[in-house]
GUTOR-306726 format. One record per residue (C-alpha): chain; residue in three letters; x, y, z; residue number from 0. Coordinates in steps of 0.02 Angstrom, whole numbers, plus 32768, in hexadecimal, padded with zeros to 4 digits. Last residue first. Layout:
FIKE   lumtor   lumdo      u      v      w   rofi
FIKE        A     Ala      X      Y      Z    NUM
...
***
This chain:
FIKE   lumtor   lumdo      u      v      w   rofi
FIKE        A     Ala   76CA   7A51   76AA    348
FIKE        A     Asp   7725   79DE   7713    347
FIKE        A     Ala   77B7   79CB   76A5    346
FIKE        A     Lys   77BE   7A90   76AA    345
FIKE        A     Asp   77BE   7A8E   7763    344
FIKE        A     Leu   784E   7A07   7772    343
FIKE        A     Leu   78AB   7A64   7708    342
FIKE        A     Arg   789A   7B07   776A    341
FIKE        A     Glu   78C4   7AAB   7805    340
FIKE        A     Ile   7956   7A70   77BA    339
FIKE        A     Lys   79A2   7B19   7791    338
FIKE        A     Lys   796E   7B61   7832    337
FIKE        A     Leu   79C8   7ACE   7883    336
FIKE        A     Met   7A60   7B00   7815    335
FIKE        A     Gly   7A5B   7BB2   7852    334
FIKE        A     Ala   7A63   7B76   790C    333
FIKE        A     Leu   7AF4   7AFE   78F5    332
FIKE        A     Lys   7B6D   7B7D   78B2    331
FIKE        A     Phe   7B88   7BC4   7962    330
FIKE        A     Leu   7BB7   7B11   7991    329
FIKE        A     Ala   7C28   7AFD   7909    328
FIKE        A     Ala   7C86   7BA2   7930    327
FIKE        A     Ser   7C94   7B65   79F2    326
FIKE        A     Ala   7CD2   7AB4   79B2    325
FIKE        A     Arg   7D5C   7B20   7946    324
FIKE        A     Leu   7D89   7B8B   79C9    323
FIKE        A     Ser   7DA6   7AED   7A4B    322
FIKE        A     Glu   7E0D   7A93   79CE    321
FIKE        A     Lys   7E6D   7B3A   79C3    320
FIKE        A     His   7E8C   7B4A   7A7D    319
FIKE        A     Pro   7EB3   7A94   7A9E    318
FIKE        A     Arg   7E2B   7A43   7B0E    317
FIKE        A     Ala   7DCF   7A7B   7BAC    316
FIKE        A     Pro   7D19   7A2A   7BB8    315
FIKE        A     Tyr   7CF3   7AB9   7BBF    314
FIKE        A     Gly   7D62   7B38   7B62    313
FIKE        A     Ser   7E17   7B51   7B5C    312
FIKE        A     Trp   7EC0   7B11   7B49    311
FIKE        A     Ser   7F65   7B55   7B2F    310
FIKE        A     Glu   7FFE   7AD7   7B2E    309
FIKE        A     Gly   80AE   7AE9   7B82    308
FIKE        A     Ala   809C   7A46   7BE5    307
FIKE        A     Pro   800F   79E8   7BCB    306
FIKE        A     Val   7F5B   7A05   7C15    305
FIKE        A     Asp   7F23   7963   7C7A    304
FIKE        A     Ser   7E61   794B   7C66    303
FIKE        A     Ile   7DC8   7996   7CB4    302
FIKE        A     Val   7DED   7A47   7C8E    301
FIKE        A     Gly   7D62   7AC3   7C9A    300
FIKE        A     Ala   7D89   7B5B   7C41    299
FIKE        A     Gln   7D42   7BFD   7C7A    298
FIKE        A     Ala   7DD6   7C5D   7C42    297
FIKE        A     Gly   7E5F   7C0C   7BDE    296
FIKE        A     Val   7ED4   7B90   7C2A    295
FIKE        A     Lys   7F8D   7BAE   7BF5    294
FIKE        A     Ala   8010   7B2A   7C04    293
FIKE        A     Gly   80BD   7B5F   7C46    292
FIKE        A     Ala   80EC   7ABA   7CAB    291
FIKE        A     Gly   8065   7A41   7C97    290
FIKE        A     Ile   7FA8   7A47   7CE6    289
FIKE        A     Thr   7FA3   79A7   7D3F    288
FIKE        A     Leu   7EFA   7956   7D78    287
FIKE        A     His   7ED7   7906   7E29    286
FIKE        A     Gly   7E37   7976   7E3D    285
FIKE        A     Ser   7DD4   79D2   7DC0    284
FIKE        A     Val   7E16   7A7C   7D81    283
FIKE        A     Gly   7D9F   7B0B   7D75    282
FIKE        A     Val   7DDF   7BA5   7D1A    281
FIKE        A     Gln   7D68   7C47   7D4A    280
FIKE        A     Gly   7DF2   7CC0   7D20    279
FIKE        A     Ala   7E94   7C93   7CC1    278
FIKE        A     Leu   7EFF   7BFD   7D02    277
FIKE        A     Val   7FB1   7C15   7CD0    276
FIKE        A     Ala   8040   7B96   7CE9    275
FIKE        A     Gly   80E9   7BC4   7CFE    274
FIKE        A     Asp   8122   7B2E   7D63    273
FIKE        A     Glu   80AA   7AA8   7D7D    272
FIKE        A     Val   7FF3   7A98   7DB7    271
FIKE        A     Arg   7FE0   79F5   7E05    270
FIKE        A     Ala   7F30   79CA   7E45    269
FIKE        A     Ser   7F19   7967   7EEC    268
FIKE        A     Gly   7E6B   79B4   7F18    267
FIKE        A     Ala   7E12   7A30   7E98    266
FIKE        A     Val   7E63   7AD3   7E5A    265
FIKE        A     Gly   7DDC   7B58   7E51    264
FIKE        A     Val   7E02   7BFE   7DFA    263
FIKE        A     Gln   7D8F   7C90   7E27    262
FIKE        A     Ala   7E0D   7D14   7E02    261
FIKE        A     Leu   7EB3   7CE7   7DA2    260
FIKE        A     Val   7F39   7C73   7DCF    259
FIKE        A     Leu   7FE8   7C9E   7D83    258
FIKE        A     Cys   807A   7C1F   7DAC    257
FIKE        A     Leu   812E   7C4F   7DD1    256
FIKE        A     Arg   8153   7BB1   7E2E    255
FIKE        A     Gly   80E3   7B17   7E3A    254
FIKE        A     Ile   8038   7AF7   7E85    253
FIKE        A     Arg   8026   7A5B   7EDD    252
FIKE        A     Val   7F5E   7A31   7F21    251
FIKE        A     Asn   7F61   79C5   7FB0    250
FIKE        A     His   7EC3   7A10   7FF0    249
FIKE        A     Gly   7E69   7A8D   7F7A    248
FIKE        A     Ile   7E96   7B33   7F3D    247
FIKE        A     His   7E0F   7BC2   7F2A    246
FIKE        A     Val   7E3D   7C56   7ED6    245
FIKE        A     Leu   7DC3   7D03   7F0B    244
FIKE        A     Asn   7E55   7D8C   7EE1    243
FIKE        A     Asp   7ED9   7D5B   7E78    242
FIKE        A     Leu   7F63   7CF2   7E98    241
FIKE        A     Lys   8016   7CFF   7E75    240
FIKE        A     Thr   80A6   7C80   7E76    239
FIKE        A     Gly   8156   7CC2   7E9F    238
FIKE        A     Ala   8192   7C1E   7F06    237
FIKE        A     Gly   8106   7B87   7F02    236
FIKE        A     Ile   8061   7B7C   7F4D    235
FIKE        A     Val   8067   7AC4   7FB1    234
FIKE        A     Thr   7FD4   7A69   8007    233
FIKE        A     Asp   8020   79E5   8068    232
FIKE        A     Asp   7FFD   7932   8073    231
FIKE        A     Val   7F86   78DA   8102    230
FIKE        A     Ser   7EE9   794D   80CD    229
FIKE        A     Gly   7F43   79DF   8090    228
FIKE        A     Arg   7F24   7A8A   80C8    227
FIKE        A     Asp   7EAE   7AEA   8062    226
FIKE        A     Ile   7ECD   7B93   801A    225
FIKE        A     Cys   7E41   7C04   8019    224
FIKE        A     Cys   7E4E   7CB3   7FC3    223
FIKE        A     Asn   7DEA   7D3B   8000    222
FIKE        A     Ala   7E64   7DDA   7FC4    221
FIKE        A     Gly   7EF6   7DAC   7F51    220
FIKE        A     Ile   7F8D   7D39   7F79    219
FIKE        A     Glu   8046   7D6A   7F53    218
FIKE        A     Val   80C0   7CE5   7F58    217
FIKE        A     Asp   8180   7D30   7F69    216
FIKE        A     Asp   81AD   7CA1   7FC1    215
FIKE        A     Gly   8150   7BFB   7FC4    214
FIKE        A     Val   80A5   7BD8   8023    213
FIKE        A     Ile   808F   7B37   8087    212
FIKE        A     Ala   7FE8   7AF9   80A7    211
FIKE        A     Arg   7FF2   7A65   8137    210
FIKE        A     Gly   7FC2   79BB   8139    209
FIKE        A     Val   7F38   7969   81C7    208
FIKE        A     His   7E92   7977   8178    207
FIKE        A     Pro   7E1C   7906   81C3    206
FIKE        A     Ile   7DB4   78AC   8148    205
FIKE        A     Lys   7CF4   78ED   817A    204
FIKE        A     Glu   7C5F   7860   8172    203
FIKE        A     His   7BDD   7891   80F5    202
FIKE        A     Val   7B56   7824   8139    201
FIKE        A     Phe   7AD2   779C   8113    200
FIKE        A     Arg   7A77   7755   81A1    199
FIKE        A     Gly   7A74   769E   81DD    198
FIKE        A     Asp   7AE5   76AA   825C    197
FIKE        A     Val   7B69   76FB   81EF    196
FIKE        A     Lys   7B49   76F8   8130    195
FIKE        A     Arg   7BCA   773A   80C7    194
FIKE        A     Ser   7C10   77D7   8063    193
FIKE        A     Val   7CB6   7806   8091    192
FIKE        A     Tyr   7CEC   78BC   809C    191
FIKE        A     Gly   7D6B   793E   8054    190
FIKE        A     Phe   7D57   79EF   8040    189
FIKE        A     Gly   7E07   7A31   8076    188
FIKE        A     Asp   7E09   7A73   8134    187
FIKE        A     Ser   7E54   7B28   8143    186
FIKE        A     Gly   7F0E   7B4D   812F    185
FIKE        A     Ile   7F11   7BFE   80E0    184
FIKE        A     Arg   7E77   7C6C   80EA    183
FIKE        A     Val   7E95   7D12   8094    182
FIKE        A     Gly   7E1F   7DA4   80C3    181
FIKE        A     Ala   7E83   7E29   80AC    180
FIKE        A     His   7F2B   7E0B   8029    179
FIKE        A     Leu   7FA5   7D8D   8057    178
FIKE        A     Thr   8056   7DC9   8029    177
FIKE        A     Val   80E6   7D58   8034    176
FIKE        A     Arg   8194   7D9A   8045    175
FIKE        A     Lys   81EA   7D07   8087    174
FIKE        A     Gly   8195   7C61   80A0    173
FIKE        A     Leu   80E0   7C40   80F6    172
FIKE        A     Glu   80DB   7B9B   8156    171
FIKE        A     Cys   8039   7B5B   81A2    170
FIKE        A     His   803C   7B06   8243    169
FIKE        A     Pro   7F91   7B51   828A    168
FIKE        A     Tyr   7F23   7BA7   820F    167
FIKE        A     Val   7F53   7C51   81BB    166
FIKE        A     Thr   7EB6   7CC5   81BF    165
FIKE        A     Val   7EBE   7D6C   816B    164
FIKE        A     Gln   7E52   7E01   81B1    163
FIKE        A     Pro   7EB7   7E96   8180    162
FIKE        A     Tyr   7F60   7E7D   8114    161
FIKE        A     Leu   7FDD   7DFB   8147    160
FIKE        A     Gln   8080   7E39   80F5    159
FIKE        A     Gly   8128   7DC5   8107    158
FIKE        A     Asp   81CB   7E26   8108    157
FIKE        A     Asp   8225   7D83   8158    156
FIKE        A     Gly   81D2   7CF2   8156    155
FIKE        A     Ile   8138   7CA4   81B6    154
FIKE        A     Arg   8129   7C05   820D    153
FIKE        A     Val   8088   7BD2   825D    152
FIKE        A     Gly   809F   7B72   8307    151
FIKE        A     Glu   7FED   7BA0   8341    150
FIKE        A     Gly   7F85   7C15   82DC    149
FIKE        A     Val   7F9D   7CC4   828E    148
FIKE        A     Val   7EFF   7D1C   828D    147
FIKE        A     Thr   7EF5   7DB8   823F    146
FIKE        A     Asn   7E7A   7E50   82A6    145
FIKE        A     Ala   7EE6   7EE1   8264    144
FIKE        A     Gly   7F83   7EAC   81FE    143
FIKE        A     Ile   8011   7E4C   8217    142
FIKE        A     Trp   80B7   7EAC   81CB    141
FIKE        A     Cys   8151   7E44   81C9    140
FIKE        A     Arg   81F1   7E9B   81CF    139
FIKE        A     Asp   8254   7E01   821B    138
FIKE        A     Gly   81F0   7D59   821A    137
FIKE        A     Ile   8174   7D29   8277    136
FIKE        A     Gln   816A   7C70   82DB    135
FIKE        A     Ala   80DC   7C39   831E    134
FIKE        A     Arg   80ED   7BDA   83C5    133
FIKE        A     Ala   8051   7BFC   840A    132
FIKE        A     Gly   7FDC   7C5E   8396    131
FIKE        A     Ile   7FEA   7D0D   8363    130
FIKE        A     Val   7F3F   7D77   8372    129
FIKE        A     Ala   7F2C   7E21   8318    128
FIKE        A     Gly   7EB1   7E99   8368    127
FIKE        A     Ala   7F22   7F36   834C    126
FIKE        A     Glu   7FA3   7F23   82E4    125
FIKE        A     Ile   8050   7EB6   82ED    124
FIKE        A     Cys   80E9   7F0F   82A6    123
FIKE        A     Val   8190   7EA5   829E    122
FIKE        A     Asp   821D   7EF8   82A8    121
FIKE        A     Arg   829B   7E66   82D0    120
FIKE        A     Gly   8247   7DCB   82D2    119
FIKE        A     Leu   81BF   7D89   834E    118
FIKE        A     Val   81BA   7CE3   839F    117
FIKE        A     Ala   811E   7C9A   83FB    116
FIKE        A     Glu   8140   7C35   848D    115
FIKE        A     Pro   809A   7C56   84E1    114
FIKE        A     Gly   8014   7CBE   8465    113
FIKE        A     Val   8029   7D7A   8432    112
FIKE        A     Val   7F8A   7DCE   8442    111
FIKE        A     Ala   7F5D   7E80   83EA    110
FIKE        A     Ala   7F0F   7F0E   8443    109
FIKE        A     Ala   7FAD   7F63   8483    108
FIKE        A     His   7FF1   7F5F   83D9    107
FIKE        A     Val   8097   7EFF   83C0    106
FIKE        A     Gly   812A   7F65   8382    105
FIKE        A     Pro   816F   7FA6   82E2    104
FIKE        A     Thr   812D   8053   8296    103
FIKE        A     Arg   80F3   8034   81E3    102
FIKE        A     Pro   8115   80AF   8166    101
FIKE        A     Val   80AF   80AE   80C8    100
FIKE        A     Pro   8103   807A   8032     99
FIKE        A     Arg   813F   8104   7FC8     98
FIKE        A     Tyr   80E9   813D   7F21     97
FIKE        A     Phe   813C   819A   7EAA     96
FIKE        A     His   81EF   8153   7EA0     95
FIKE        A     Pro   81A4   80A2   7ECA     94
FIKE        A     Ile   8139   80B1   7E35     93
FIKE        A     Leu   81CB   80D7   7DAF     92
FIKE        A     Ala   8213   8026   7D85     91
FIKE        A     Leu   8161   7FFB   7D74     90
FIKE        A     Met   814A   8078   7CE6     89
FIKE        A     Ala   81E0   8048   7C90     88
FIKE        A     Glu   81B3   7F9C   7C81     87
FIKE        A     His   8107   7FD0   7C2B     86
FIKE        A     Pro   8152   805E   7BC1     85
FIKE        A     Lys   81CC   7FD1   7B69     84
FIKE        A     Ala   8231   8013   7AEE     83
FIKE        A     Val   823D   80BE   7B3C     82
FIKE        A     Val   821D   816D   7AF2     81
FIKE        A     Ile   81F2   81E8   7B7C     80
FIKE        A     Arg   8173   8273   7B31     79
FIKE        A     Ala   8171   8320   7B8E     78
FIKE        A     Arg   80F7   83A3   7B83     77
FIKE        A     Val   8057   8342   7B4E     76
FIKE        A     Glu   7FDD   8382   7AC4     75
FIKE        A     Gly   7FCD   82D1   7A51     74
FIKE        A     Pro   7FE8   8297   79A8     73
FIKE        A     Met   8046   81F4   79A4     72
FIKE        A     Glu   80F9   8212   797C     71
FIKE        A     Ala   8146   81A3   7A0B     70
FIKE        A     Leu   80D8   8113   79DE     69
FIKE        A     Asp   814D   80A7   797F     68
FIKE        A     Pro   81DB   80D8   7A07     67
FIKE        A     Ser   8171   809D   7A9B     66
FIKE        A     Val   8122   8132   7B15     65
FIKE        A     Leu   8132   8159   7BBB     64
FIKE        A     Ile   80CF   81F2   7BC0     63
FIKE        A     Ala   80D8   82AB   7C16     62
FIKE        A     Gly   8066   8339   7C5B     61
FIKE        A     Ala   7FC0   82C4   7C3E     60
FIKE        A     Gly   7F29   8325   7C06     59
FIKE        A     Thr   7EFF   82A4   7B8B     58
FIKE        A     Ala   7E9A   82C8   7AF4     57
FIKE        A     Ala   7F0C   829E   7A5C     56
FIKE        A     Leu   7F68   8219   7AC0     55
FIKE        A     Leu   7EAE   81AB   7AD9     54
FIKE        A     Pro   7EBB   8197   7A18     53
FIKE        A     Ala   7F57   8124   7A3B     52
FIKE        A     Tyr   7F01   80A7   7AB1     51
FIKE        A     Lys   7F00   8023   7A2D     50
FIKE        A     Leu   7FA3   8043   79E9     49
FIKE        A     Ser   7FEE   8004   7A81     48
FIKE        A     Ala   8080   8036   7AFE     47
FIKE        A     Leu   8048   80E7   7B24     46
FIKE        A     Phe   806C   8120   7BE0     45
FIKE        A     Ser   8036   8199   7C5C     44
FIKE        A     Leu   8084   8216   7CCC     43
FIKE        A     Glu   801D   8294   7D45     42
FIKE        A     Asp   803D   8349   7D6E     41
FIKE        A     Arg   7FCC   8391   7CCC     40
FIKE        A     Glu   7F45   831F   7CF4     39
FIKE        A     Ala   7F20   8252   7CBF     38
FIKE        A     Arg   7E77   821F   7CAB     37
FIKE        A     Asp   7E64   81D6   7BF6     36
FIKE        A     Leu   7F2F   81A9   7BF1     35
FIKE        A     Pro   7F41   813E   7C87     34
FIKE        A     Ala   7F8A   8189   7D2B     33
FIKE        A     Ile   8025   81A6   7D8E     32
FIKE        A     Gly   8057   821E   7E03     31
FIKE        A     Ser   80C7   82C1   7E2D     30
FIKE        A     Leu   8104   82F5   7D86     29
FIKE        A     Val   815E   8391   7D6E     28
FIKE        A     Thr   818B   83D6   7CBE     27
FIKE        A     Glu   8241   840B   7CB3     26
FIKE        A     Gly   8267   8392   7C2F     25
FIKE        A     Asp   81FC   83FC   7BB4     24
FIKE        A     Gly   81EA   839C   7B09     23
FIKE        A     Val   823B   82EA   7ACF     22
FIKE        A     Leu   829B   8295   7B4C     21
FIKE        A     Arg   82E9   81E4   7B12     20
FIKE        A     Gly   82E2   8158   7B9E     19
FIKE        A     Gly   8362   810F   7C1B     18
FIKE        A     Thr   82D8   80F6   7C90     17
FIKE        A     Ala   8326   8156   7D11     16
FIKE        A     Glu   836C   81D8   7CA2     15
FIKE        A     Ala   82C0   81F2   7C45     14
FIKE        A     Ile   8263   8204   7CF1     13
FIKE        A     Gln   82D8   8288   7D3A     12
FIKE        A     Ala   82BC   82E0   7C8E     11
FIKE        A     Ala   820C   82E0   7C9F     10
FIKE        A     Thr   8221   832B   7D52      9
FIKE        A     Leu   81F7   82BF   7DE3      8
FIKE        A     Ser   8185   82DD   7E77      7
FIKE        A     Ala   8161   826D   7F17      6
FIKE        A     Pro   80C0   8229   7F49      5
FIKE        A     Ser   8039   825A   7FC6      4
FIKE        A     Ala   7FC1   81E4   7FDE      3
FIKE        A     Gln   8041   8152   802F      2
FIKE        A     Ser   803B   80B8   7FD3      1
FIKE        A     Met   7FFB   8000   7FFB      0
***
């Protein structure tokens, strides 16, 4: 989270910081970043796609980062900084404009720290937070208001747990893990045995005694749920990023550097290998494997293994080109049925 009053830079300083070529007034002062359609005179914007070039003509931005092929597009900005990759340049500039909100180390008087819990250096624990017995909190961690860290939990250095996060007992978080508001780590998985007991049909709960383990540099969006393993562990690999409202079932193993977008559900014991991408609302059945580097399109329903490096989509999910052909054939079907109906009407006449 960033503070409300950002620092200022001139267009010349931005050009120097990004290694870009300055065109126009290098003394233009900029104090923020905004998209082309709502940027004001003291804000920096960027143009990296021809699709958005019409917005440049009407923008109020004081300066823009622009790719070489779009550098001459019409628009009344005081300064242009020509860079090969405007998106990457923008990422590099954000820390200059927006500084992190400072947090004062210490344990709030309204927080609860259990017996034998170990707190690292410069830890900030806010009001209403509960740290369970024998938990270990690494250096410079921030535990937000009303967050619960269960018994025996281990959190690596520089972790950020936003308000109302719950980490169930004995789970592990690596270094530089970010959990946004409402995340639940280590809740029981959905596992039951259906059988008759004393003549009655019941769903008998399977005890879940595994852990949920989150690797280094993982970021998990708001209101995600990561189930603990039943006997095995549920694992989220280093560098993986989860969007909001994702559910990861028990015993699932997600590899390194994966991207899992909003409302994805991955059922128990599935494997998602390194670098895979699951787009929004993908559903993955249990015990399947999504291969390394595979991409699964939005709203796909995966009911069989996806080979490494392939792009799949649709329901049931299949190779993307095959899915497009199937959809095209389905759209043609309505027209074909109308022709058949007309022929039948003529035959009956």
